[in-house]
PDB file as gemmi writes it, atoms N, CA and C in Angstrom:
CRYST1    1.000    1.000    1.000  90.00  90.00  90.00 P 1                      
ATOM      1  N   MET A   1      87.797  70.272  64.166  1.00  0.00           N  
ATOM      2  CA  MET A   1      88.305  71.707  64.242  1.00  0.00           C  
ATOM      3  C   MET A   1      88.074  72.260  65.847  1.00  0.00           C  
ATOM      4  N   CYS A   2      86.879  72.121  66.133  1.00  0.00           N  
ATOM      5  CA  CYS A   2      86.272  72.655  67.313  1.00  0.00           C  
ATOM      6  C   CYS A   2      87.049  71.944  68.565  1.00  0.00           C  
ATOM      7  N   GLN A   3      87.561  70.660  68.500  1.00  0.00           N  
ATOM      8  CA  GLN A   3      88.161  69.877  69.601  1.00  0.00           C  
ATOM      9  C   GLN A   3      89.829  70.670  69.728  1.00  0.00           C  
ATOM     10  N   ILE A   4      90.317  70.869  68.598  1.00  0.00           N  
ATOM     11  CA  ILE A   4      91.608  71.722  68.373  1.00  0.00           C  
ATOM     12  C   ILE A   4      91.437  72.938  69.170  1.00  0.00           C  
ATOM     13  N   ILE A   5      90.432  73.782  68.835  1.00  0.00           N  
ATOM     14  CA  ILE A   5      90.294  75.080  69.460  1.00  0.00           C  
ATOM     15  C   ILE A   5      90.257  74.886  70.909  1.00  0.00           C  
ATOM     16  N   GLU A   6      89.388  74.038  71.330  1.00  0.00           N  
ATOM     17  CA  GLU A   6      89.197  73.826  72.741  1.00  0.00           C  
ATOM     18  C   GLU A   6      90.471  73.233  73.580  1.00  0.00           C  
ATOM     19  N   LYS A   7      91.060  72.484  73.170  1.00  0.00           N  
ATOM     20  CA  LYS A   7      92.374  72.061  73.552  1.00  0.00           C  
ATOM     21  C   LYS A   7      93.478  73.167  73.598  1.00  0.00           C  
ATOM     22  N   ASN A   8      93.464  74.065  72.678  1.00  0.00           N  
ATOM     23  CA  ASN A   8      94.397  75.176  72.669  1.00  0.00           C  
ATOM     24  C   ASN A   8      93.910  76.072  73.658  1.00  0.00           C  
ATOM     25  N   LYS A   9      92.634  76.350  73.960  1.00  0.00           N  
ATOM     26  CA  LYS A   9      92.067  77.261  74.861  1.00  0.00           C  
ATOM     27  C   LYS A   9      92.446  76.496  76.333  1.00  0.00           C  
ATOM     28  N   LEU A  10      92.098  75.270  76.577  1.00  0.00           N  
ATOM     29  CA  LEU A  10      92.688  74.798  77.732  1.00  0.00           C  
ATOM     30  C   LEU A  10      94.252  74.682  78.045  1.00  0.00           C  
ATOM     31  N   LEU A  11      95.026  74.498  76.925  1.00  0.00           N  
ATOM     32  CA  LEU A  11      96.394  74.664  77.256  1.00  0.00           C  
ATOM     33  C   LEU A  11      96.913  76.247  77.617  1.00  0.00           C  
ATOM     34  N   THR A  12      96.276  77.156  76.973  1.00  0.00           N  
ATOM     35  CA  THR A  12      96.473  78.375  77.338  1.00  0.00           C  
ATOM     36  C   THR A  12      96.154  78.795  78.771  1.00  0.00           C  
ATOM     37  N   LEU A  13      95.101  78.289  79.036  1.00  0.00           N  
ATOM     38  CA  LEU A  13      94.599  78.448  80.448  1.00  0.00           C  
ATOM     39  C   LEU A  13      95.543  77.820  81.403  1.00  0.00           C  
ATOM     40  N   HIS A  14      95.951  76.715  81.335  1.00  0.00           N  
ATOM     41  CA  HIS A  14      97.153  76.096  82.062  1.00  0.00           C  
ATOM     42  C   HIS A  14      98.321  76.862  82.221  1.00  0.00           C  
ATOM     43  N   LEU A  15      98.669  77.340  81.118  1.00  0.00           N  
ATOM     44  CA  LEU A  15      99.886  78.224  81.086  1.00  0.00           C  
ATOM     45  C   LEU A  15      99.740  79.467  81.648  1.00  0.00           C  
ATOM     46  N   MET A  16      98.584  79.943  81.677  1.00  0.00           N  
ATOM     47  CA  MET A  16      98.561  81.241  82.459  1.00  0.00           C  
ATOM     48  C   MET A  16      98.406  81.018  83.875  1.00  0.00           C  
ATOM     49  N   VAL A  17      97.757  80.036  84.270  1.00  0.00           N  
ATOM     50  CA  VAL A  17      97.950  79.558  85.907  1.00  0.00           C  
ATOM     51  C   VAL A  17      99.198  79.387  86.262  1.00  0.00           C  
ATOM     52  N   ILE A  18      99.901  78.588  85.728  1.00  0.00           N  
ATOM     53  CA  ILE A  18     101.403  78.371  85.750  1.00  0.00           C  
ATOM     54  C   ILE A  18     102.318  79.902  85.932  1.00  0.00           C  
ATOM     55  N   ILE A  19     102.077  80.316  84.997  1.00  0.00           N  
ATOM     56  CA  ILE A  19     102.759  81.764  84.799  1.00  0.00           C  
ATOM     57  C   ILE A  19     102.222  82.697  86.049  1.00  0.00           C  
ATOM     58  N   LEU A  20     101.076  82.775  86.360  1.00  0.00           N  
ATOM     59  CA  LEU A  20     100.657  83.566  87.430  1.00  0.00           C  
ATOM     60  C   LEU A  20     100.921  83.124  88.809  1.00  0.00           C  
ATOM     61  N   GLY A  21     101.098  81.804  88.902  1.00  0.00           N  
ATOM     62  CA  GLY A  21     101.436  81.220  90.061  1.00  0.00           C  
ATOM     63  C   GLY A  21     102.771  81.325  90.640  1.00  0.00           C  
ATOM     64  N   PHE A  22     103.617  81.484  89.681  1.00  0.00           N  
ATOM     65  CA  PHE A  22     104.939  81.602  89.837  1.00  0.00           C  
ATOM     66  C   PHE A  22     105.329  83.172  90.101  1.00  0.00           C  
ATOM     67  N   THR A  23     104.367  83.956  89.968  1.00  0.00           N  
ATOM     68  CA  THR A  23     104.506  85.536  89.845  1.00  0.00           C  
ATOM     69  C   THR A  23     105.048  85.875  91.606  1.00  0.00           C  
ATOM     70  N   GLY A  24     104.531  85.264  92.325  1.00  0.00           N  
ATOM     71  CA  GLY A  24     105.043  85.551  93.877  1.00  0.00           C  
ATOM     72  C   GLY A  24     106.043  85.170  94.227  1.00  0.00           C  
ATOM     73  N   ILE A  25     106.531  83.904  93.766  1.00  0.00           N  
ATOM     74  CA  ILE A  25     107.890  83.205  93.819  1.00  0.00           C  
ATOM     75  C   ILE A  25     108.910  84.022  93.233  1.00  0.00           C  
ATOM     76  N   LEU A  26     108.740  84.434  91.955  1.00  0.00           N  
ATOM     77  CA  LEU A  26     109.689  85.351  91.073  1.00  0.00           C  
ATOM     78  C   LEU A  26     109.836  86.618  91.870  1.00  0.00           C  
ATOM     79  N   GLY A  27     108.703  87.226  92.697  1.00  0.00           N  
ATOM     80  CA  GLY A  27     108.918  88.285  93.229  1.00  0.00           C  
ATOM     81  C   GLY A  27     109.922  88.373  94.366  1.00  0.00           C  
ATOM     82  N   LYS A  28     109.884  87.214  95.150  1.00  0.00           N  
ATOM     83  CA  LYS A  28     110.631  87.257  96.261  1.00  0.00           C  
ATOM     84  C   LYS A  28     112.078  86.668  95.990  1.00  0.00           C  
ATOM     85  N   LEU A  29     112.268  86.142  94.783  1.00  0.00           N  
ATOM     86  CA  LEU A  29     113.585  85.921  94.224  1.00  0.00           C  
ATOM     87  C   LEU A  29     114.435  87.152  93.644  1.00  0.00           C  
ATOM     88  N   ILE A  30     113.720  88.074  93.202  1.00  0.00           N  
ATOM     89  CA  ILE A  30     114.163  89.347  92.548  1.00  0.00           C  
ATOM     90  C   ILE A  30     114.705  90.048  93.771  1.00  0.00           C  
ATOM     91  N   SER A  31     115.939  90.593  93.537  1.00  0.00           N  
ATOM     92  CA  SER A  31     116.419  91.319  94.840  1.00  0.00           C  
ATOM     93  C   SER A  31     116.089  92.814  94.683  1.00  0.00           C  
ATOM     94  N   LEU A  32     115.348  93.341  93.676  1.00  0.00           N  
ATOM     95  CA  LEU A  32     114.764  94.740  93.518  1.00  0.00           C  
ATOM     96  C   LEU A  32     114.097  95.313  94.670  1.00  0.00           C  
ATOM     97  N   GLU A  33     114.068  96.428  95.096  1.00  0.00           N  
ATOM     98  CA  GLU A  33     113.022  96.910  96.192  1.00  0.00           C  
ATOM     99  C   GLU A  33     111.671  96.814  95.450  1.00  0.00           C  
ATOM    100  N   THR A  34     110.595  96.604  96.172  1.00  0.00           N  
ATOM    101  CA  THR A  34     109.160  96.650  95.619  1.00  0.00           C  
ATOM    102  C   THR A  34     108.844  97.514  94.741  1.00  0.00           C  
ATOM    103  N   THR A  35     108.986  98.772  95.154  1.00  0.00           N  
ATOM    104  CA  THR A  35     108.637 100.140  94.403  1.00  0.00           C  
ATOM    105  C   THR A  35     109.335  99.946  92.918  1.00  0.00           C  
ATOM    106  N   TYR A  36     110.500  99.526  92.715  1.00  0.00           N  
ATOM    107  CA  TYR A  36     111.316  99.456  91.474  1.00  0.00           C  
ATOM    108  C   TYR A  36     110.598  98.276  90.777  1.00  0.00           C  
ATOM    109  N   LEU A  37     110.575  97.176  91.400  1.00  0.00           N  
ATOM    110  CA  LEU A  37     110.012  96.068  90.696  1.00  0.00           C  
ATOM    111  C   LEU A  37     108.688  96.334  89.942  1.00  0.00           C  
ATOM    112  N   VAL A  38     107.693  97.006  90.720  1.00  0.00           N  
ATOM    113  CA  VAL A  38     106.446  97.322  90.280  1.00  0.00           C  
ATOM    114  C   VAL A  38     106.688  98.552  89.219  1.00  0.00           C  
ATOM    115  N   TRP A  39     107.429  99.161  89.256  1.00  0.00           N  
ATOM    116  CA  TRP A  39     107.636 100.353  88.298  1.00  0.00           C  
ATOM    117  C   TRP A  39     108.073  99.911  87.015  1.00  0.00           C  
ATOM    118  N   TYR A  40     109.034  98.940  87.037  1.00  0.00           N  
ATOM    119  CA  TYR A  40     109.761  98.354  85.822  1.00  0.00           C  
ATOM    120  C   TYR A  40     108.467  97.476  85.185  1.00  0.00           C  
ATOM    121  N   ARG A  41     107.797  96.857  86.226  1.00  0.00           N  
ATOM    122  CA  ARG A  41     106.959  95.690  85.463  1.00  0.00           C  
ATOM    123  C   ARG A  41     105.605  96.701  84.755  1.00  0.00           C  
ATOM    124  N   MET A  42     105.288  97.802  85.329  1.00  0.00           N  
ATOM    125  CA  MET A  42     104.213  98.539  84.689  1.00  0.00           C  
ATOM    126  C   MET A  42     104.882  99.219  83.549  1.00  0.00           C  
ATOM    127  N   LEU A  43     105.919  99.675  83.360  1.00  0.00           N  
ATOM    128  CA  LEU A  43     106.698 100.328  82.334  1.00  0.00           C  
ATOM    129  C   LEU A  43     106.738  99.303  81.363  1.00  0.00           C  
ATOM    130  N   ILE A  44     107.344  98.227  81.478  1.00  0.00           N  
ATOM    131  CA  ILE A  44     107.232  97.016  80.333  1.00  0.00           C  
ATOM    132  C   ILE A  44     105.942  96.687  79.702  1.00  0.00           C  
ATOM    133  N   ALA A  45     104.865  96.538  80.675  1.00  0.00           N  
ATOM    134  CA  ALA A  45     103.527  96.349  80.251  1.00  0.00           C  
ATOM    135  C   ALA A  45     102.875  97.569  79.490  1.00  0.00           C  
ATOM    136  N   PHE A  46     103.244  98.668  79.704  1.00  0.00           N  
ATOM    137  CA  PHE A  46     102.932  99.948  78.951  1.00  0.00           C  
ATOM    138  C   PHE A  46     103.314 100.062  77.625  1.00  0.00           C  
ATOM    139  N   ILE A  47     104.614  99.651  77.611  1.00  0.00           N  
ATOM    140  CA  ILE A  47     105.366  99.653  76.278  1.00  0.00           C  
ATOM    141  C   ILE A  47     104.841  98.512  75.335  1.00  0.00           C  
ATOM    142  N   VAL A  48     104.740  97.476  75.983  1.00  0.00           N  
ATOM    143  CA  VAL A  48     104.353  96.190  75.252  1.00  0.00           C  
ATOM    144  C   VAL A  48     102.911  96.573  74.609  1.00  0.00           C  
ATOM    145  N   LEU A  49     102.110  97.160  75.624  1.00  0.00           N  
ATOM    146  CA  LEU A  49     100.496  97.408  75.036  1.00  0.00           C  
ATOM    147  C   LEU A  49     100.600  98.733  74.065  1.00  0.00           C  
ATOM    148  N   LEU A  50     101.615  99.634  74.246  1.00  0.00           N  
ATOM    149  CA  LEU A  50     101.642 100.741  73.305  1.00  0.00           C  
ATOM    150  C   LEU A  50     102.052 100.191  71.816  1.00  0.00           C  
ATOM    151  N   ILE A  51     102.881  99.233  71.752  1.00  0.00           N  
ATOM    152  CA  ILE A  51     103.406  98.451  70.704  1.00  0.00           C  
ATOM    153  C   ILE A  51     102.426  97.710  70.023  1.00  0.00           C  
ATOM    154  N   PHE A  52     101.572  96.931  70.867  1.00  0.00           N  
ATOM    155  CA  PHE A  52     100.458  96.149  70.204  1.00  0.00           C  
ATOM    156  C   PHE A  52      99.596  97.017  69.572  1.00  0.00           C  
ATOM    157  N   LEU A  53      99.223  98.241  70.415  1.00  0.00           N  
ATOM    158  CA  LEU A  53      98.109  98.805  69.996  1.00  0.00           C  
ATOM    159  C   LEU A  53      98.491  99.721  68.431  1.00  0.00           C  
ATOM    160  N   PHE A  54      99.779 100.192  68.459  1.00  0.00           N  
ATOM    161  CA  PHE A  54     100.283 100.730  67.401  1.00  0.00           C  
ATOM    162  C   PHE A  54     100.214  99.794  66.096  1.00  0.00           C  
ATOM    163  N   PHE A  55     100.563  98.627  66.210  1.00  0.00           N  
ATOM    164  CA  PHE A  55     100.603  97.724  65.119  1.00  0.00           C  
ATOM    165  C   PHE A  55      99.276  97.102  64.756  1.00  0.00           C  
ATOM    166  N   LYS A  56      98.286  97.105  65.660  1.00  0.00           N  
ATOM    167  CA  LYS A  56      96.982  96.752  65.487  1.00  0.00           C  
ATOM    168  C   LYS A  56      96.166  98.010  64.749  1.00  0.00           C  
ATOM    169  N   GLY A  57      96.728  99.232  64.758  1.00  0.00           N  
ATOM    170  CA  GLY A  57      96.288 100.391  64.214  1.00  0.00           C  
ATOM    171  C   GLY A  57      94.923 101.066  65.137  1.00  0.00           C  
ATOM    172  N   LYS A  58      95.086 100.642  66.291  1.00  0.00           N  
ATOM    173  CA  LYS A  58      93.913 101.004  67.314  1.00  0.00           C  
ATOM    174  C   LYS A  58      94.525 102.118  68.171  1.00  0.00           C  
ATOM    175  N   ILE A  59      95.802 102.499  68.126  1.00  0.00           N  
ATOM    176  CA  ILE A  59      96.132 103.534  68.978  1.00  0.00           C  
ATOM    177  C   ILE A  59      95.492 104.644  68.951  1.00  0.00           C  
ATOM    178  N   TYR A  60      94.939 105.073  67.762  1.00  0.00           N  
ATOM    179  CA  TYR A  60      94.423 106.421  67.600  1.00  0.00           C  
ATOM    180  C   TYR A  60      92.805 106.336  67.773  1.00  0.00           C  
ATOM    181  N   GLU A  61      92.390 105.258  68.204  1.00  0.00           N  
ATOM    182  CA  GLU A  61      90.906 105.043  68.296  1.00  0.00           C  
ATOM    183  C   GLU A  61      90.703 105.122  69.812  1.00  0.00           C  
ATOM    184  N   ILE A  62      91.574 105.579  70.752  1.00  0.00           N  
ATOM    185  CA  ILE A  62      91.353 105.725  72.246  1.00  0.00           C  
ATOM    186  C   ILE A  62      90.843 107.206  72.208  1.00  0.00           C  
ATOM    187  N   LYS A  63      89.722 107.399  72.787  1.00  0.00           N  
ATOM    188  CA  LYS A  63      89.074 108.756  72.991  1.00  0.00           C  
ATOM    189  C   LYS A  63      89.834 109.556  74.119  1.00  0.00           C  
ATOM    190  N   LYS A  64      89.864 110.715  73.930  1.00  0.00           N  
ATOM    191  CA  LYS A  64      90.404 111.576  75.030  1.00  0.00           C  
ATOM    192  C   LYS A  64      89.767 111.439  76.288  1.00  0.00           C  
ATOM    193  N   GLU A  65      88.567 111.362  76.484  1.00  0.00           N  
ATOM    194  CA  GLU A  65      87.780 111.140  77.639  1.00  0.00           C  
ATOM    195  C   GLU A  65      88.004 109.838  78.247  1.00  0.00           C  
ATOM    196  N   ASP A  66      88.488 108.807  77.495  1.00  0.00           N  
ATOM    197  CA  ASP A  66      88.984 107.542  78.037  1.00  0.00           C  
ATOM    198  C   ASP A  66      90.467 107.536  78.622  1.00  0.00           C  
ATOM    199  N   ILE A  67      91.017 108.528  78.545  1.00  0.00           N  
ATOM    200  CA  ILE A  67      92.483 108.169  79.080  1.00  0.00           C  
ATOM    201  C   ILE A  67      92.678 108.362  80.416  1.00  0.00           C  
ATOM    202  N   LEU A  68      91.820 109.363  81.120  1.00  0.00           N  
ATOM    203  CA  LEU A  68      91.698 109.439  82.510  1.00  0.00           C  
ATOM    204  C   LEU A  68      91.279 108.332  83.356  1.00  0.00           C  
ATOM    205  N   PRO A  69      90.227 107.391  82.918  1.00  0.00           N  
ATOM    206  CA  PRO A  69      89.738 106.178  83.585  1.00  0.00           C  
ATOM    207  C   PRO A  69      91.004 105.196  83.215  1.00  0.00           C  
ATOM    208  N   LEU A  70      91.494 105.103  82.069  1.00  0.00           N  
ATOM    209  CA  LEU A  70      92.587 104.196  81.791  1.00  0.00           C  
ATOM    210  C   LEU A  70      93.832 104.437  82.724  1.00  0.00           C  
ATOM    211  N   ILE A  71      94.241 105.591  83.100  1.00  0.00           N  
ATOM    212  CA  ILE A  71      95.369 105.882  83.924  1.00  0.00           C  
ATOM    213  C   ILE A  71      94.637 105.440  85.297  1.00  0.00           C  
ATOM    214  N   GLY A  72      93.533 105.731  85.700  1.00  0.00           N  
ATOM    215  CA  GLY A  72      93.036 105.285  86.983  1.00  0.00           C  
ATOM    216  C   GLY A  72      93.133 103.661  87.254  1.00  0.00           C  
ATOM    217  N   VAL A  73      92.579 103.053  86.078  1.00  0.00           N  
ATOM    218  CA  VAL A  73      92.712 101.736  86.317  1.00  0.00           C  
ATOM    219  C   VAL A  73      94.301 101.067  86.599  1.00  0.00           C  
ATOM    220  N   GLY A  74      95.291 101.799  85.832  1.00  0.00           N  
ATOM    221  CA  GLY A  74      96.753 101.627  85.912  1.00  0.00           C  
ATOM    222  C   GLY A  74      97.147 101.777  87.232  1.00  0.00           C  
ATOM    223  N   ALA A  75      96.576 102.862  87.906  1.00  0.00           N  
ATOM    224  CA  ALA A  75      97.221 103.265  89.150  1.00  0.00           C  
ATOM    225  C   ALA A  75      96.713 101.994  90.231  1.00  0.00           C  
ATOM    226  N   ILE A  76      95.258 101.546  89.968  1.00  0.00           N  
ATOM    227  CA  ILE A  76      94.772 100.574  90.808  1.00  0.00           C  
ATOM    228  C   ILE A  76      95.780  99.367  90.673  1.00  0.00           C  
ATOM    229  N   VAL A  77      95.950  98.861  89.435  1.00  0.00           N  
ATOM    230  CA  VAL A  77      96.694  97.659  89.258  1.00  0.00           C  
ATOM    231  C   VAL A  77      98.292  97.938  89.861  1.00  0.00           C  
ATOM    232  N   ALA A  78      98.911  99.133  89.791  1.00  0.00           N  
ATOM    233  CA  ALA A  78     100.044  99.560  90.232  1.00  0.00           C  
ATOM    234  C   ALA A  78     100.014  99.235  91.936  1.00  0.00           C  
ATOM    235  N   LEU A  79      99.096  99.737  92.533  1.00  0.00           N  
ATOM    236  CA  LEU A  79      98.778  99.593  94.051  1.00  0.00           C  
ATOM    237  C   LEU A  79      98.569  98.017  94.325  1.00  0.00           C  
ATOM    238  N   HIS A  80      97.775  97.340  93.403  1.00  0.00           N  
ATOM    239  CA  HIS A  80      97.618  95.770  93.659  1.00  0.00           C  
ATOM    240  C   HIS A  80      99.025  95.207  93.766  1.00  0.00           C  
ATOM    241  N   TRP A  81      99.989  95.420  92.829  1.00  0.00           N  
ATOM    242  CA  TRP A  81     101.173  95.036  92.687  1.00  0.00           C  
ATOM    243  C   TRP A  81     102.248  95.306  93.876  1.00  0.00           C  
ATOM    244  N   LEU A  82     102.041  96.450  94.203  1.00  0.00           N  
ATOM    245  CA  LEU A  82     102.845  97.067  95.475  1.00  0.00           C  
ATOM    246  C   LEU A  82     102.381  96.122  96.621  1.00  0.00           C  
ATOM    247  N   PHE A  83     101.089  96.040  96.839  1.00  0.00           N  
ATOM    248  CA  PHE A  83     100.745  95.281  97.987  1.00  0.00           C  
ATOM    249  C   PHE A  83     101.028  93.753  97.979  1.00  0.00           C  
ATOM    250  N   PHE A  84     100.802  93.268  96.819  1.00  0.00           N  
ATOM    251  CA  PHE A  84     101.315  91.985  96.515  1.00  0.00           C  
ATOM    252  C   PHE A  84     102.477  91.516  96.755  1.00  0.00           C  
ATOM    253  N   PHE A  85     103.436  92.306  96.186  1.00  0.00           N  
ATOM    254  CA  PHE A  85     105.082  92.089  96.386  1.00  0.00           C  
ATOM    255  C   PHE A  85     105.466  92.464  97.757  1.00  0.00           C  
ATOM    256  N   GLU A  86     104.749  93.115  98.518  1.00  0.00           N  
ATOM    257  CA  GLU A  86     104.959  93.583  99.926  1.00  0.00           C  
ATOM    258  C   GLU A  86     104.419  92.449 100.804  1.00  0.00           C  
ATOM    259  N   ALA A  87     103.665  91.836 100.513  1.00  0.00           N  
ATOM    260  CA  ALA A  87     103.065  90.726 101.532  1.00  0.00           C  
ATOM    261  C   ALA A  87     103.934  89.578 101.475  1.00  0.00           C  
TER     262      ALA A  87                                                      
END                                                                             
């Protein structure tokens, strides 16, 4: 049983490396302006995470004092993607 779990983790790791490796290539192939590309990427991620938290029942567990730091982290990630796709 442990070997199956370890193989699954290894396959997941390889899949993530492939997906993240193609991010830059796909960014160059998409004809959108960088700001629009990052905006849509962040919007999709926000919606997917919101749906995930809603179905897990954890959306109401987010404390009000944690909202501002979460927005700050989102802004840093958005800046990272802007710089990445502009490079």
